[in-house]
KOLLOSE-693028 format. One record per atom (N, C-alpha, C): residue number from 1; atom name; x, y, z. Coordinates in steps of 0.1 Angstrom, whole numbers. Layout:
PT   seq   atom      c1      c2      c3
PT   NUM     CA       X       Y       Z
...
***
This chain:
PT   seq   atom      c1      c2      c3
PT     1      N    1051     764    1992
PT     1     CA    1056     776    1985
PT     1      C    1046     781    1975
PT     2      N    1042     794    1975
PT     2     CA    1032     800    1966
PT     2      C    1039     806    1954
PT     3      N    1034     802    1943
PT     3     CA    1039     808    1930
PT     3      C    1030     819    1925
PT     4      N    1036     830    1922
PT     4     CA    1028     842    1917
PT     4      C    1027     841    1902
PT     5      N    1015     841    1897
PT     5     CA    1013     841    1882
PT     5      C    1009     855    1878
PT     6      N    1017     861    1869
PT     6     CA    1014     875    1865
PT     6      C    1004     875    1853
PT     7      N     995     884    1853
PT     7     CA     987     887    1841
PT     7      C     996     893    1831
PT     8      N     992     893    1818
PT     8     CA    1000     899    1807
PT     8      C    1005     913    1811
PT     9      N     996     922    1815
PT     9     CA    1000     936    1818
PT     9      C    1009     936    1831
PT    10      N    1007     927    1840
PT    10     CA    1016     926    1852
PT    10      C    1030     922    1848
PT    11      N    1031     913    1839
PT    11     CA    1044     909    1834
PT    11      C    1052     921    1827
PT    12      N    1044     929    1819
PT    12     CA    1050     940    1813
PT    12      C    1054     951    1822
PT    13      N    1046     953    1833
PT    13     CA    1050     963    1843
PT    13      C    1062     959    1850
PT    14      N    1063     946    1854
PT    14     CA    1075     941    1862
PT    14      C    1087     943    1853
PT    15      N    1086     939    1840
PT    15     CA    1097     939    1831
PT    15      C    1102     954    1829
PT    16      N    1092     963    1829
PT    16     CA    1095     977    1827
PT    16      C    1104     982    1839
PT    17      N    1100     978    1851
PT    17     CA    1108     983    1862
PT    17      C    1122     976    1863
PT    18      N    1123     964    1858
PT    18     CA    1135     956    1859
PT    18      C    1145     962    1849
PT    19      N    1140     967    1837
PT    19     CA    1149     970    1826
PT    19      C    1148     985    1822
PT    20      N    1144     993    1832
PT    20     CA    1142    1008    1829
PT    20      C    1155    1014    1822
PT    21      N    1167    1009    1825
PT    21     CA    1179    1015    1820
PT    21      C    1181    1013    1805
PT    22      N    1172    1005    1799
PT    22     CA    1174    1002    1784
PT    22      C    1167    1012    1776
PT    23      N    1160    1022    1782
PT    23     CA    1152    1032    1774
PT    23      C    1162    1040    1764
PT    24      N    1157    1043    1752
PT    24     CA    1165    1050    1743
PT    24      C    1160    1064    1741
PT    25      N    1170    1072    1737
PT    25     CA    1167    1087    1736
PT    25      C    1161    1090    1723
PT    26      N    1149    1086    1720
PT    26     CA    1143    1088    1708
PT    26      C    1134    1101    1709
PT    27      N    1130    1106    1697
PT    27     CA    1122    1118    1697
PT    27      C    1108    1114    1692
PT    28      N    1098    1121    1696
PT    28     CA    1084    1118    1693
PT    28      C    1076    1130    1690
PT    29      N    1064    1128    1684
PT    29     CA    1055    1139    1682
PT    29      C    1041    1135    1685
PT    30      N    1034    1143    1692
PT    30     CA    1020    1140    1695
PT    30      C    1011    1151    1689
PT    31      N    1001    1147    1682
PT    31     CA     991    1156    1676
PT    31      C     977    1152    1681
PT    32      N     971    1162    1688
PT    32     CA     958    1158    1694
PT    32      C     947    1156    1684
PT    33      N     947    1164    1674
PT    33     CA     936    1163    1663
PT    33      C     943    1163    1650
PT    34      N     944    1151    1643
PT    34     CA     951    1150    1630
PT    34      C     943    1158    1619
PT    35      N     951    1164    1610
PT    35     CA     945    1171    1599
PT    35      C     946    1163    1586
PT    36      N     952    1150    1588
PT    36     CA     954    1141    1576
PT    36      C     940    1135    1573
PT    37      N     936    1137    1560
PT    37     CA     923    1133    1556
PT    37      C     921    1117    1557
PT    38      N     932    1110    1555
PT    38     CA     931    1095    1556
PT    38      C     931    1090    1570
PT    39      N     934    1098    1580
PT    39     CA     934    1094    1594
PT    39      C     922    1099    1601
PT    40      N     918    1111    1597
PT    40     CA     906    1117    1604
PT    40      C     910    1125    1616
PT    41      N     900    1131    1623
PT    41     CA     903    1140    1634
PT    41      C     905    1133    1647
PT    42      N     915    1125    1648
PT    42     CA     918    1117    1660
PT    42      C     933    1120    1664
PT    43      N     937    1117    1676
PT    43     CA     951    1119    1680
PT    43      C     960    1109    1673
PT    44      N     972    1113    1670
PT    44     CA     982    1105    1664
PT    44      C     996    1109    1668
PT    45      N    1005    1100    1665
PT    45     CA    1019    1103    1669
PT    45      C    1029    1100    1658
PT    46      N    1041    1104    1660
PT    46     CA    1052    1101    1651
PT    46      C    1064    1097    1660
PT    47      N    1072    1087    1655
PT    47     CA    1083    1082    1663
PT    47      C    1096    1083    1654
PT    48      N    1106    1086    1661
PT    48     CA    1120    1087    1656
PT    48      C    1123    1076    1645
PT    49      N    1130    1080    1634
PT    49     CA    1134    1070    1624
PT    49      C    1142    1059    1629
PT    50      N    1150    1061    1640
PT    50     CA    1158    1051    1646
PT    50      C    1150    1039    1650
PT    51      N    1137    1040    1652
PT    51     CA    1129    1029    1656
PT    51      C    1126    1019    1645
PT    52      N    1129    1022    1633
PT    52     CA    1125    1013    1621
PT    52      C    1136    1002    1620
PT    53      N    1131     990    1618
PT    53     CA    1141     979    1617
PT    53      C    1146     978    1603
PT    54      N    1158     973    1602
PT    54     CA    1165     971    1588
PT    54      C    1157     960    1580
PT    55      N    1149     952    1587
PT    55     CA    1142     941    1579
PT    55      C    1130     947    1572
PT    56      N    1126     959    1574
PT    56     CA    1115     965    1566
PT    56      C    1120     968    1552
PT    57      N    1114     962    1542
PT    57     CA    1119     964    1528
PT    57      C    1117     978    1523
PT    58      N    1109     986    1530
PT    58     CA    1106     999    1525
PT    58      C    1115    1010    1532
PT    59      N    1124    1006    1541
PT    59     CA    1132    1015    1548
PT    59      C    1142    1023    1540
PT    60      N    1146    1035    1544
PT    60     CA    1156    1043    1538
PT    60      C    1152    1047    1523
PT    61      N    1140    1053    1522
PT    61     CA    1135    1058    1509
PT    61      C    1134    1047    1499
PT    62      N    1131    1035    1503
PT    62     CA    1130    1023    1494
PT    62      C    1115    1020    1491
PT    63      N    1106    1030    1493
PT    63     CA    1092    1028    1490
PT    63      C    1083    1032    1501
PT    64      N    1088    1035    1513
PT    64     CA    1079    1039    1524
PT    64      C    1073    1053    1521
PT    65      N    1059    1053    1523
PT    65     CA    1052    1065    1520
PT    65      C    1056    1077    1529
PT    66      N    1060    1073    1541
PT    66     CA    1064    1083    1551
PT    66      C    1077    1090    1549
PT    67      N    1084    1086    1539
PT    67     CA    1098    1091    1536
PT    67      C    1097    1104    1528
PT    68      N    1086    1106    1521
PT    68     CA    1085    1118    1512
PT    68      C    1073    1127    1515
PT    69      N    1073    1139    1509
PT    69     CA    1062    1148    1510
PT    69      C    1062    1154    1524
PT    70      N    1051    1160    1528
PT    70     CA    1049    1167    1541
PT    70      C    1052    1158    1553
PT    71      N    1047    1145    1551
PT    71     CA    1049    1135    1562
PT    71      C    1064    1133    1564
PT    72      N    1071    1131    1553
PT    72     CA    1085    1129    1553
PT    72      C    1093    1140    1559
PT    73      N    1089    1153    1555
PT    73     CA    1096    1164    1560
PT    73      C    1095    1166    1575
PT    74      N    1082    1163    1579
PT    74     CA    1080    1164    1594
PT    74      C    1087    1153    1601
PT    75      N    1088    1141    1595
PT    75     CA    1095    1130    1602
PT    75      C    1109    1132    1603
PT    76      N    1115    1138    1593
PT    76     CA    1129    1142    1594
PT    76      C    1132    1152    1606
PT    77      N    1124    1162    1607
PT    77     CA    1126    1171    1618
PT    77      C    1124    1165    1631
PT    78      N    1114    1156    1633
PT    78     CA    1112    1150    1646
PT    78      C    1124    1141    1649
PT    79      N    1129    1133    1639
PT    79     CA    1140    1124    1641
PT    79      C    1153    1131    1645
PT    80      N    1154    1144    1640
PT    80     CA    1166    1152    1643
PT    80      C    1165    1159    1656
PT    81      N    1153    1158    1662
PT    81     CA    1151    1166    1674
PT    81      C    1148    1180    1672
PT    82      N    1145    1184    1660
PT    82     CA    1142    1198    1657
PT    82      C    1128    1202    1661
PT    83      N    1119    1192    1663
PT    83     CA    1106    1195    1668
PT    83      C    1101    1182    1676
PT    84      N    1091    1183    1684
PT    84     CA    1086    1171    1690
PT    84      C    1089    1171    1705
PT    85      N    1087    1160    1711
PT    85     CA    1088    1158    1726
PT    85      C    1096    1146    1729
PT    86      N    1098    1144    1743
PT    86     CA    1105    1132    1747
PT    86      C    1095    1121    1751
PT    87      N    1100    1110    1755
PT    87     CA    1091    1098    1759
PT    87      C    1082    1101    1771
PT    88      N    1087    1106    1782
PT    88     CA    1078    1109    1793
PT    88      C    1066    1119    1789
PT    89      N    1070    1129    1781
PT    89     CA    1059    1138    1777
PT    89      C    1049    1131    1768
PT    90      N    1054    1122    1759
PT    90     CA    1044    1115    1751
PT    90      C    1035    1107    1760
PT    91      N    1040    1100    1770
PT    91     CA    1032    1092    1779
PT    91      C    1022    1100    1786
PT    92      N    1026    1112    1790
PT    92     CA    1017    1121    1797
PT    92      C    1005    1125    1788
PT    93      N    1008    1128    1775
PT    93     CA     997    1132    1766
PT    93      C     988    1120    1764
PT    94      N     993    1108    1762
PT    94     CA     984    1097    1760
PT    94      C     975    1094    1772
PT    95      N     981    1095    1784
PT    95     CA     973    1093    1796
PT    95      C     962    1103    1797
PT    96      N     964    1115    1792
PT    96     CA     954    1126    1793
PT    96      C     942    1124    1784
PT    97      N     943    1115    1774
PT    97     CA     932    1113    1765
PT    97      C     920    1107    1772
PT    98      N     908    1111    1768
PT    98     CA     896    1106    1775
PT    98      C     894    1091    1773
PT    99      N     888    1084    1782
PT    99     CA     885    1070    1781
PT    99      C     878    1067    1768
PT   100      N     881    1056    1762
PT   100     CA     875    1051    1750
PT   100      C     879    1058    1738
PT   101      N     889    1067    1739
PT   101     CA     894    1075    1727
PT   101      C     902    1066    1718
PT   102      N     898    1066    1705
PT   102     CA     906    1059    1695
PT   102      C     917    1068    1691
PT   103      N     929    1063    1690
PT   103     CA     941    1071    1685
PT   103      C     951    1062    1678
PT   104      N     958    1068    1669
PT   104     CA     968    1060    1661
PT   104      C     982    1063    1665
PT   105      N     989    1053    1669
PT   105     CA    1004    1055    1673
PT   105      C    1012    1052    1660
PT   106      N    1020    1062    1656
PT   106     CA    1029    1061    1645
PT   106      C    1024    1062    1631
PT   107      N    1022    1075    1627
PT   107     CA    1020    1078    1613
PT   107      C    1032    1074    1606
PT   108      N    1044    1076    1613
PT   108     CA    1057    1072    1608
PT   108      C    1065    1067    1620
PT   109      N    1073    1057    1617
PT   109     CA    1081    1051    1628
PT   109      C    1076    1038    1632
PT   110      N    1083    1032    1641
PT   110     CA    1079    1018    1646
PT   110      C    1079    1018    1661
PT   111      N    1076    1007    1667
PT   111     CA    1077    1005    1682
PT   111      C    1091    1009    1687
PT   112      N    1092    1014    1699
PT   112     CA    1105    1018    1705
PT   112      C    1114    1006    1707
PT   113      N    1127    1009    1704
PT   113     CA    1137     998    1705
PT   113      C    1147     999    1693
PT   114      N    1159     995    1696
PT   114     CA    1170     997    1686
PT   114      C    1169     987    1675
PT   115      N    1167     992    1662
PT   115     CA    1167     983    1650
PT   115      C    1156     973    1652
PT   116      N    1160     960    1652
PT   116     CA    1150     949    1652
PT   116      C    1144     947    1666
PT   117      N    1149     952    1676
PT   117     CA    1144     950    1690
PT   117      C    1132     958    1693
PT   118      N    1123     952    1701
PT   118     CA    1113     960    1708
PT   118      C    1118     962    1722
PT   119      N    1118     974    1727
PT   119     CA    1122     977    1741
PT   119      C    1109     974    1750
PT   120      N    1110     963    1758
PT   120     CA    1098     960    1766
PT   120      C    1096     971    1777
PT   121      N    1106     978    1781
PT   121     CA    1104     989    1790
PT   121      C    1094     999    1785
PT   122      N    1097    1004    1773
PT   122     CA    1089    1015    1767
PT   122      C    1075    1009    1763
PT   123      N    1075     997    1757
PT   123     CA    1062     992    1753
PT   123      C    1053     990    1765
PT   124      N    1059     985    1776
PT   124     CA    1051     983    1788
PT   124      C    1045     996    1793
PT   125      N    1053    1007    1792
PT   125     CA    1048    1020    1796
PT   125      C    1037    1025    1787
PT   126      N    1039    1022    1774
PT   126     CA    1029    1026    1764
PT   126      C    1016    1019    1766
PT   127      N    1017    1006    1770
PT   127     CA    1005     998    1773
PT   127      C     997    1004    1785
PT   128      N    1005    1008    1795
PT   128     CA     999    1014    1807
PT   128      C     993    1027    1804
PT   129      N     999    1035    1796
PT   129     CA     994    1048    1793
PT   129      C     981    1047    1785
PT   130      N     979    1036    1777
PT   130     CA     968    1034    1769
PT   130      C     956    1028    1776
PT   131      N     957    1024    1789
PT   131     CA     946    1018    1796
PT   131      C     934    1026    1795
PT   132      N     923    1019    1791
PT   132     CA     909    1025    1789
PT   132      C     908    1034    1777
PT   133      N     919    1035    1769
PT   133     CA     919    1041    1756
PT   133      C     919    1030    1745
PT   134      N     918    1034    1733
PT   134     CA     917    1025    1722
PT   134      C     928    1027    1711
PT   135      N     941    1027    1716
PT   135     CA     952    1030    1707
PT   135      C     955    1018    1698
PT   136      N     960    1021    1686
PT   136     CA     965    1010    1677
PT   136      C     977    1015    1669
PT   137      N     985    1005    1665
PT   137     CA     997    1008    1657
PT   137      C    1000     996    1648
PT   138      N    1012     997    1642
PT   138     CA    1017     987    1633
PT   138      C    1032     985    1635
PT   139      N    1037     973    1633
PT   139     CA    1051     971    1635
PT   139      C    1057     961    1624
PT   140      N    1069     964    1620
PT   140     CA    1076     955    1611
PT   140      C    1086     947    1620
PT   141      N    1086     949    1633
PT   141     CA    1096     942    1642
PT   141      C    1090     928    1645
PT   142      N    1090     919    1635
PT   142     CA    1084     906    1637
PT   142      C    1093     894    1635
PT   143      N    1106     897    1635
PT   143     CA    1116     886    1632
PT   143      C    1119     879    1645
PT   144      N    1120     885    1656
PT   144     CA    1125     879    1669
PT   144      C    1114     873    1677
PT   145      N    1116     862    1683
PT   145     CA    1106     855    1691
PT   145      C    1103     864    1703
PT   146      N    1113     871    1709
PT   146     CA    1110     880    1720
PT   146      C    1100     891    1716
PT   147      N    1102     896    1704
PT   147     CA    1093     907    1700
PT   147      C    1078     902    1699
PT   148      N    1077     890    1693
PT   148     CA    1064     884    1691
PT   148      C    1057     882    1705
PT   149      N    1065     878    1715
PT   149     CA    1060     877    1729
PT   149      C    1054     890    1734
PT   150      N    1062     901    1732
PT   150     CA    1057     914    1737
PT   150      C    1046     919    1729
PT   151      N    1045     917    1716
PT   151     CA    1034     921    1708
PT   151      C    1021     914    1712
PT   152      N    1023     901    1715
PT   152     CA    1011     893    1719
PT   152      C    1006     899    1733
PT   153      N    1015     902    1742
PT   153     CA    1011     907    1755
PT   153      C    1004     921    1753
PT   154      N    1009     929    1745
PT   154     CA    1003     943    1743
PT   154      C     989     941    1738
PT   155      N     987     932    1728
PT   155     CA     974     930    1723
PT   155      C     964     925    1734
PT   156      N     969     916    1742
PT   156     CA     961     911    1753
PT   156      C     957     922    1763
PT   157      N     965     932    1764
PT   157     CA     963     943    1774
PT   157      C     956     955    1768
PT   158      N     951     954    1756
PT   158     CA     942     964    1750
PT   158      C     949     975    1741
PT   159      N     962     973    1739
PT   159     CA     969     982    1729
PT   159      C     971     974    1717
PT   160      N     964     977    1706
PT   160     CA     964     969    1694
PT   160      C     977     971    1686
PT   161      N     984     961    1684
PT   161     CA     996     961    1675
PT   161      C     994     952    1664
PT   162      N     993     958    1652
PT   162     CA     992     950    1639
PT   162      C    1005     946    1635
PT   163      N    1007     933    1632
PT   163     CA    1019     928    1626
PT   163      C    1020     931    1611
PT   164      N    1030     937    1606
PT   164     CA    1030     941    1592
PT   164      C    1038     931    1584
PT   165      N    1031     926    1574
PT   165     CA    1036     916    1565
PT   165      C    1041     923    1551
PT   166      N    1050     916    1545
PT   166     CA    1055     922    1532
PT   166      C    1048     916    1520
PT   167      N    1041     905    1521
PT   167     CA    1033     899    1510
PT   167      C    1023     889    1517
PT   168      N    1016     882    1509
PT   168     CA    1006     873    1514
PT   168      C    1011     861    1521
PT   169      N    1022     856    1515
PT   169     CA    1029     844    1522
PT   169      C    1034     848    1536
PT   170      N    1039     860    1537
PT   170     CA    1044     865    1549
PT   170      C    1032     867    1559
PT   171      N    1021     872    1554
PT   171     CA    1009     874    1562
PT   171      C    1004     861    1567
PT   172      N    1004     851    1559
PT   172     CA    1000     837    1564
PT   172      C    1009     833    1575
PT   173      N    1022     835    1574
PT   173     CA    1032     831    1584
PT   173      C    1029     838    1597
PT   174      N    1027     851    1596
PT   174     CA    1025     859    1609
PT   174      C    1011     856    1615
PT   175      N    1001     853    1607
PT   175     CA     988     850    1612
PT   175      C     989     837    1620
PT   176      N     997     828    1616
PT   176     CA     998     815    1623
PT   176      C    1004     816    1637
PT   177      N    1011     827    1639
PT   177     CA    1017     830    1652
PT   177      C    1007     833    1663
PT   178      N     995     838    1659
PT   178     CA     985     842    1668
PT   178      C     989     852    1679
PT   179      N     997     862    1674
PT   179     CA    1002     873    1683
PT   179      C     994     885    1682
PT   180      N     986     887    1671
PT   180     CA     978     899    1669
PT   180      C     973     900    1655
PT   181      N     966     910    1652
PT   181     CA     960     912    1639
PT   181      C     971     915    1628
PT   182      N     968     912    1616
PT   182     CA     978     913    1605
PT   182      C     974     923    1594
PT   183      N     984     930    1590
PT   183     CA     982     939    1578
PT   183      C     993     935    1568
PT   184      N     991     938    1555
PT   184     CA    1000     934    1545
PT   184      C    1001     944    1534
PT   185      N    1012     944    1527
PT   185     CA    1013     952    1514
PT   185      C    1005     945    1504
PT   186      N    1000     953    1494
PT   186     CA     993     947    1483
PT   186      C     998     954    1470
PT   187      N     996     947    1459
PT   187     CA     998     953    1446
PT   187      C     989     964    1443
PT   188      N     992     973    1434
PT   188     CA     984     985    1431
PT   188      C     970     981    1426
PT   189      N     970     970    1418
PT   189     CA     957     966    1412
PT   189      C     951     954    1419
PT   190      N     954     952    1431
PT   190     CA     949     940    1439
PT   190      C     933     942    1440
PT   191      N     926     931    1439
PT   191     CA     911     931    1441
PT   191      C     909     935    1456
PT   192      N     897     940    1458
PT   192     CA     893     944    1472
PT   192      C     892     933    1482
PT   193      N     890     921    1477
PT   193     CA     890     909    1486
PT   193      C     897     897    1479
PT   194      N     905     891    1487
PT   194     CA     912     879    1481
PT   194      C     914     869    1492
PT   195      N     918     857    1488
PT   195     CA     921     846    1498
PT   195      C     935     842    1495
PT   196      N     943     841    1506
PT   196     CA     957     837    1505
PT   196      C     958     822    1503
PT   197      N     970     817    1500
PT   197     CA     973     803    1499
PT   197      C     969     795    1511
PT   198      N     970     801    1523
PT   198     CA     966     794    1535
PT   198      C     952     795    1539
PT   199      N     944     802    1530
PT   199     CA     930     803    1532
PT   199      C     925     815    1540
PT   200      N     934     825    1543
PT   200     CA     931     837    1550
PT   200      C     925     847    1541
PT   201      N     915     855    1546
PT   201     CA     909     865    1538
PT   201      C     916     878    1540
PT   202      N     919     885    1528
PT   202     CA     925     898    1528
PT   202      C     915     908    1522
PT   203      N     913     919    1529
PT   203     CA     904     929    1524
PT   203      C     913     942    1523
PT   204      N     911     950    1512
PT   204     CA     918     962    1511
PT   204      C     913     973    1520
PT   205      N     922     980    1526
PT   205     CA     919     991    1535
PT   205      C     909    1000    1528
PT   206      N     897    1002    1534
PT   206     CA     886    1010    1528
PT   206      C     890    1025    1525
PT   207      N     899    1030    1534
PT   207     CA     903    1044    1533
PT   207      C     912    1046    1520
PT   208      N     917    1036    1514
PT   208     CA     925    1037    1502
PT   208      C     917    1039    1490
PT   209      N     904    1036    1490
PT   209     CA     896    1037    1478
PT   209      C     882    1044    1480
PT   210      N     879    1048    1493
PT   210     CA     866    1054    1496
PT   210      C     869    1068    1502
PT   211      N     864    1078    1496
PT   211     CA     867    1092    1500
PT   211      C     862    1095    1514
PT   212      N     851    1089    1518
PT   212     CA     845    1092    1531
PT   212      C     849    1083    1542
PT   213      N     859    1075    1540
PT   213     CA     864    1066    1550
PT   213      C     878    1070    1555
PT   214      N     881    1070    1568
PT   214     CA     894    1072    1573
PT   214      C     895    1064    1586
PT   215      N     907    1065    1593
PT   215     CA     909    1057    1605
PT   215      C     899    1060    1616
PT   216      N     895    1073    1616
PT   216     CA     886    1077    1627
PT   216      C     872    1070    1626
PT   217      N     867    1068    1614
PT   217     CA     854    1062    1613
PT   217      C     854    1047    1608
PT   218      N     866    1042    1604
PT   218     CA     867    1028    1600
PT   218      C     870    1019    1612
PT   219      N     881    1022    1618
PT   219     CA     885    1015    1631
PT   219      C     888    1000    1630
PT   220      N     889     995    1618
PT   220     CA     892     981    1616
PT   220      C     906     977    1622
PT   221      N     915     986    1620
PT   221     CA     929     983    1624
PT   221      C     930     983    1640
PT   222      N     920     988    1647
PT   222     CA     920     988    1661
PT   222      C     915     976    1667
PT   223      N     908     967    1659
PT   223     CA     902     955    1664
PT   223      C     913     944    1665
PT   224      N     917     941    1677
PT   224     CA     929     932    1679
PT   224      C     926     917    1676
PT   225      N     913     913    1677
PT   225     CA     909     899    1675
PT   225      C     902     897    1661
PT   226      N     904     907    1652
PT   226     CA     897     905    1639
PT   226      C     903     893    1631
PT   227      N     895     887    1623
PT   227     CA     900     875    1615
PT   227      C     906     879    1602
PT   228      N     901     890    1596
PT   228     CA     906     894    1583
PT   228      C     919     901    1584
PT   229      N     927     899    1573
PT   229     CA     940     906    1571
PT   229      C     937     919    1563
PT   230      N     942     930    1567
PT   230     CA     940     942    1560
PT   230      C     951     945    1550
PT   231      N     948     948    1538
PT   231     CA     958     950    1528
PT   231      C     960     965    1525
PT   232      N     972     970    1523
PT   232     CA     975     983    1519
PT   232      C     982     983    1506
PT   233      N     975     987    1495
PT   233     CA     981     988    1482
PT   233      C     993     997    1481
PT   234      N    1002     994    1473
PT   234     CA    1014    1003    1471
PT   234      C    1008    1017    1467
PT   235      N    1013    1027    1474
PT   235     CA    1008    1041    1471
PT   235      C    1019    1051    1474
PT   236      N    1016    1063    1470
PT   236     CA    1026    1074    1472
PT   236      C    1035    1075    1460
PT   237      N    1045    1084    1461
PT   237     CA    1054    1087    1450
PT   237      C    1062    1075    1446
PT   238      N    1064    1065    1455
PT   238     CA    1072    1054    1451
PT   238      C    1064    1041    1450
PT   239      N    1051    1043    1446
PT   239     CA    1043    1031    1445
PT   239      C    1047    1021    1435
PT   240      N    1053    1025    1423
PT   240     CA    1057    1016    1413
PT   240      C    1069    1008    1418
PT   241      N    1078    1014    1426
PT   241     CA    1089    1006    1431
PT   241      C    1084     995    1441
PT   242      N    1075     999    1449
PT   242     CA    1069     989    1459
PT   242      C    1061     978    1451
PT   243      N    1054     982    1441
PT   243     CA    1046     973    1433
PT   243      C    1055     962    1427
PT   244      N    1067     966    1423
PT   244     CA    1076     957    1416
PT   244      C    1081     946    1426
PT   245      N    1080     949    1439
PT   245     CA    1084     939    1449
PT   245      C    1074     929    1451
PT   246      N    1062     931    1446
PT   246     CA    1050     923    1450
PT   246      C    1046     913    1439
PT   247      N    1054     912    1429
PT   247     CA    1049     904    1417
PT   247      C    1048     889    1420
PT   248      N    1054     884    1430
PT   248     CA    1054     870    1432
PT   248      C    1045     866    1444
PT   249      N    1035     874    1447
PT   249     CA    1025     871    1457
PT   249      C    1017     859    1452
PT   250      N    1016     849    1461
PT   250     CA    1008     837    1457
PT   250      C     994     838    1464
PT   251      N     984     839    1455
PT   251     CA     970     841    1460
PT   251      C     960     832    1453
PT   252      N     949     831    1459
PT   252     CA     937     824    1453
PT   252      C     926     835    1453
PT   253      N     922     839    1441
PT   253     CA     912     850    1440
PT   253      C     898     845    1443
PT   254      N     891     853    1450
PT   254     CA     877     850    1453
PT   254      C     868     851    1441
***
């Protein structure tokens, strides 16, 4: 008897066809050339607020930068279906991108799936659409073992999913899972380079303190096998609220 061993992308494709009925009716937005100075002139997307897990400590205007200002106003309209596109249209736009194009999935929102769940159907389709492209994103959906499995597979297949940590201890925990690259929240006054209690290096996102750096020319978050953890200091209108959540970070300074 012959046993078929699936590659990571093969497993995701099979799962996608098995569970196609689990797709959710979310709303999306695709921008071919971003006008956001911190992102740079690359394609980017927005995903419905329903995609965000309750485990994210910043959810529901509790410190998330995407809740307020122009980004927040736009996110509200996309989430209400007042603007934007559906999932098949989003996949079509991503597939149309030229090979080797770097692009950022989710200026706001998380991976598709209800609350804490990642929908393997939609993630599998997203991975397929990204073939030969250089897409990257972030997720707070890191509580469930099934999610970690799908995140790991996505990273193996060329779609970079950064696991989002809430502090340095959380970053160490996620790093140990070896599912993908890690990003973490940082205090407002955090040094540009630090070492966590587990010995992992954290460097602050260069775009947060250098005027001439953005996602389009930095590209660190797109590197799925990078060793360093990237830190994002509390910022935006609610930065003081976020900063108060980070007082108990355990670090060893360089």
